[in-house]
Kinemage of the C-alpha trace (Angstrom):
@kinemage 1
@onewidth
@group {chain A} dominant
@subgroup {mainchain}
@vectorlist {calphas} color= white
{ca met a 1} P 0.000 0.000 0.000
{ca lys a 2} L 2.821 2.270 0.470
{ca ile a 3} L 3.530 2.121 -3.226
{ca leu a 4} L -0.114 2.642 -4.148
{ca phe a 5} L -0.657 5.605 -1.819
{ca pro a 6} L 1.657 8.063 -3.646
{ca lys a 7} L 0.104 7.046 -6.994
{ca leu a 8} L -3.409 7.475 -5.608
{ca leu a 9} L -2.509 10.865 -4.115
{ca thr a 10} L -1.053 11.975 -7.455
{ca ser a 11} L -4.178 10.825 -9.310
{ca ile a 12} L -6.516 12.634 -6.889
{ca ala a 13} L -4.427 15.802 -7.121
{ca thr a 14} L -4.436 15.655 -10.949
{ca ala a 15} L -8.199 15.066 -11.036
{ca gly a 16} L -8.762 17.993 -8.635
{ca leu a 17} L -6.613 20.224 -10.795
{ca ala a 18} L -8.510 19.198 -13.914
{ca ile a 19} L -11.882 19.847 -12.270
{ca thr a 20} L -10.795 23.232 -10.886
{ca ser a 21} L -9.439 24.527 -14.204
{ca ala a 22} L -12.398 23.164 -16.158
{ca thr a 23} L -15.025 24.761 -13.900
{ca pro a 24} L -14.772 28.391 -15.197
{ca ala a 25} L -14.730 27.245 -18.825
{ca leu a 26} L -17.798 25.104 -18.279
{ca ser a 27} L -19.804 27.821 -16.480
{ca gln a 28} L -19.064 30.661 -18.978
{ca thr a 29} L -20.924 30.190 -22.280
{ca thr a 30} L -20.874 33.854 -23.426
{ca asp a 31} L -18.723 36.914 -22.886
{ca met a 32} L -19.160 40.586 -23.771
{ca glu a 33} L -17.152 43.808 -24.263
{ca ser a 34} L -18.242 47.254 -25.397
{ca ser a 35} L -16.692 49.836 -27.688
{ca thr a 36} L -17.172 53.583 -27.933
{ca ile a 37} L -17.441 54.880 -31.515
{ca ser a 38} L -16.639 58.478 -32.431
{ca leu a 39} L -16.824 60.195 -35.798
{ca thr a 40} L -14.865 63.443 -36.037
{ca phe a 41} L -13.923 65.744 -38.869
{ca asn a 42} L -10.753 67.692 -38.441
{ca gln a 43} L -11.499 70.022 -41.327
{ca pro a 44} L -9.853 73.377 -40.731
{ca leu a 45} L -11.901 76.535 -40.948
{ca phe a 46} L -11.549 78.297 -44.283
{ca ile a 47} L -13.205 80.985 -46.378
{ca asp a 48} L -13.250 81.127 -50.170
{ca ile a 49} L -14.207 83.736 -52.774
{ca ala a 50} L -14.457 82.654 -56.403
{ca asn a 51} L -16.027 83.282 -59.768
{ca val a 52} L -15.571 87.071 -59.685
{ca ser a 53} L -15.817 88.441 -63.224
{ca pro a 54} L -15.326 91.836 -64.893
{ca val a 55} L -18.259 94.246 -64.826
{ca met a 56} L -18.958 95.725 -68.249
{ca ile a 57} L -21.256 98.754 -68.371
{ca gln a 58} L -22.171 99.805 -71.903
{ca asp a 59} L -24.417 102.519 -73.267
{ca pro a 60} L -26.340 103.502 -70.133
{ca met a 61} L -29.755 105.085 -70.592
{ca gln a 62} L -30.003 108.888 -70.493
{ca asn a 63} L -31.131 110.328 -67.164
{ca met a 64} L -30.408 106.993 -65.445
{ca pro a 65} L -27.467 105.753 -63.378
{ca ala a 66} L -24.995 103.572 -65.248
{ca ser a 67} L -24.894 100.243 -63.468
{ca gly a 68} L -23.646 96.713 -63.772
{ca phe a 69} L -23.277 93.740 -61.469
{ca asp a 70} L -21.455 90.477 -60.958
{ca asp a 71} L -22.687 87.320 -59.245
{ca phe a 72} L -19.927 85.391 -57.508
{ca cys a 73} L -19.399 82.839 -54.758
{ca val a 74} L -18.428 83.050 -51.118
{ca gly a 75} L -18.067 79.669 -49.458
{ca gly a 76} L -16.345 78.076 -46.507
{ca thr a 77} L -16.715 76.432 -43.143
{ca phe a 78} L -17.235 79.584 -41.091
{ca gly a 79} L -20.806 80.422 -40.140
{ca asn a 80} L -20.463 84.067 -41.131
{ca tyr a 81} L -18.086 86.300 -43.021
{ca gly a 82} L -17.212 89.928 -43.418
{ca ile a 83} L -16.603 91.441 -46.842
{ca thr a 84} L -14.503 94.501 -47.660
{ca phe a 85} L -14.382 96.383 -50.962
{ca thr a 86} L -11.404 98.616 -51.710
{ca asn a 87} L -9.888 100.583 -54.556
{ca pro a 88} L -6.141 99.945 -54.845
{ca met a 89} L -5.744 103.452 -56.348
{ca gly a 90} L -7.132 105.386 -53.398
{ca ser a 91} L -9.608 105.787 -50.583
{ca ala a 92} L -12.690 106.260 -52.813
{ca phe a 93} L -14.343 104.175 -55.512
{ca phe a 94} L -13.539 105.712 -58.904
{ca leu a 95} L -12.739 104.891 -62.507
{ca met a 96} L -10.033 106.641 -64.494
{ca pro a 97} L -10.800 107.949 -67.979
{ca thr a 98} L -8.694 107.012 -70.987
{ca leu a 99} L -8.898 110.574 -72.339
{ca gly a 100} L -8.951 112.975 -69.435
{ca ser a 101} L -7.733 113.290 -65.903
{ca gln a 102} L -10.796 113.578 -63.658
{ca pro a 103} L -11.811 110.302 -62.009
{ca leu a 104} L -15.393 109.107 -62.307
{ca pro a 105} L -16.836 108.153 -58.887
{ca tyr a 106} L -19.042 105.111 -58.394
{ca ser a 107} L -20.864 103.305 -55.590
{ca val a 108} L -20.720 99.635 -54.627
{ca ile a 109} L -23.797 97.822 -53.360
{ca phe a 110} L -23.323 94.351 -51.856
{ca tyr a 111} L -26.013 91.655 -51.760
{ca ser a 112} L -25.149 88.764 -49.431
{ca val a 113} L -27.983 86.823 -51.081
{ca ile a 114} L -28.811 87.276 -54.753
{ca gly a 115} L -32.225 88.929 -54.845
{ca gly a 116} L -31.954 90.065 -51.216
{ca ala a 117} L -31.506 93.540 -49.784
{ca gly a 118} L -28.323 95.385 -50.700
{ca gln a 119} L -25.899 97.287 -48.482
{ca phe a 120} L -23.826 100.225 -49.671
{ca ala a 121} L -20.131 99.587 -49.187
{ca thr a 122} L -17.676 102.195 -47.956
{ca pro a 123} L -14.125 101.728 -49.309
{ca gly a 124} L -12.021 99.803 -46.795
{ca asn a 125} L -14.853 99.219 -44.299
{ca thr a 126} L -16.009 95.670 -43.618
{ca leu a 127} L -19.658 94.689 -44.000
{ca pro a 128} L -19.901 92.044 -41.215
{ca asn a 129} L -22.157 89.121 -40.331
{ca asn a 130} L -23.040 87.737 -43.740
{ca thr a 131} L -24.132 84.097 -43.662
{ca val a 132} L -21.941 81.597 -45.539
{ca gln a 133} L -24.324 79.787 -47.879
{ca asp a 134} L -22.090 77.108 -49.418
{ca thr a 135} L -19.166 75.060 -48.168
{ca met a 136} L -17.304 75.050 -51.469
{ca cys a 137} L -17.207 77.326 -54.500
{ca asp a 138} L -17.024 75.614 -57.854
{ca pro a 139} L -17.601 77.227 -61.257
{ca thr a 140} L -21.365 76.672 -61.025
{ca val a 141} L -21.892 78.246 -57.579
{ca leu a 142} L -22.979 81.894 -57.626
{ca asn a 143} L -24.553 82.901 -54.324
{ca thr a 144} L -23.817 86.583 -53.759
{ca arg a 145} L -23.625 89.801 -55.802
{ca phe a 146} L -22.048 93.215 -55.996
{ca glu a 147} L -23.338 96.063 -58.082
{ca val a 148} L -21.472 99.091 -59.392
{ca glu a 149} L -23.526 102.254 -59.872
{ca ile a 150} L -22.409 105.547 -61.439
{ca ala a 151} L -24.789 108.469 -60.917
{ca phe a 152} L -26.125 110.072 -64.098
{ca ala a 153} L -24.874 113.476 -62.955
{ca asp a 154} L -21.345 112.034 -62.760
{ca trp a 155} L -21.182 110.382 -66.180
{ca gln a 156} L -23.336 112.853 -68.157
{ca gly a 157} L -21.269 114.715 -70.736
{ca arg a 158} L -18.155 112.588 -70.247
{ca glu a 159} L -18.771 110.064 -73.017
{ca ala a 160} L -15.803 111.374 -75.056
{ca glu a 161} L -13.408 110.430 -72.216
{ca ala a 162} L -14.406 106.736 -72.362
{ca pro a 163} L -13.532 104.061 -71.726
{ca phe a 164} L -13.259 104.426 -67.951
{ca asn a 165} L -11.396 101.675 -66.094
{ca gly a 166} L -10.609 100.704 -62.544
{ca thr a 167} L -10.024 97.800 -60.200
{ca leu a 168} L -12.194 96.740 -57.299
{ca leu a 169} L -10.557 94.524 -54.682
{ca ile a 170} L -12.861 92.243 -52.710
{ca met a 171} L -11.700 90.565 -49.510
{ca val a 172} L -13.692 88.104 -47.395
{ca glu a 173} L -12.863 87.172 -43.822
{ca gly a 174} L -14.383 84.307 -41.838
{ca gln a 175} L -16.173 85.270 -38.643
């Protein structure tokens, strides 16, 4: 029996070990974990102005202001923007004649929405709080307008000095 006792003890110990390690595996039929899912866009804020074209004013009607307009695009990821119109030649809006020396003054009217109410622009002063309507500007997007108006009293009698030319700078700033 002395020889059998160590073998029996070893067998009981092995069986106890097998039962102990098998117990958790036998009692656990499912397991579960959870995951948190986040979707983020790290798109930087930007503002874009595009599709600005030349304004051609030809043969205005007598006794009427000479006017022309351009529809263009302001887009971006800001909620609002400010827009500033300036003349690189000075502190007023004017056109220079080809034959003559006296500048021809004009006004700029800005429409943040085509067909909406216009605001007169003052050279170098920002017109704030305009709503960004589109995220991107492509060649088909035209969502805002500026108009150039020359009073009849200013252009009357100056036809011989034509053409009149100038540059209008337009800057947009995200707000």
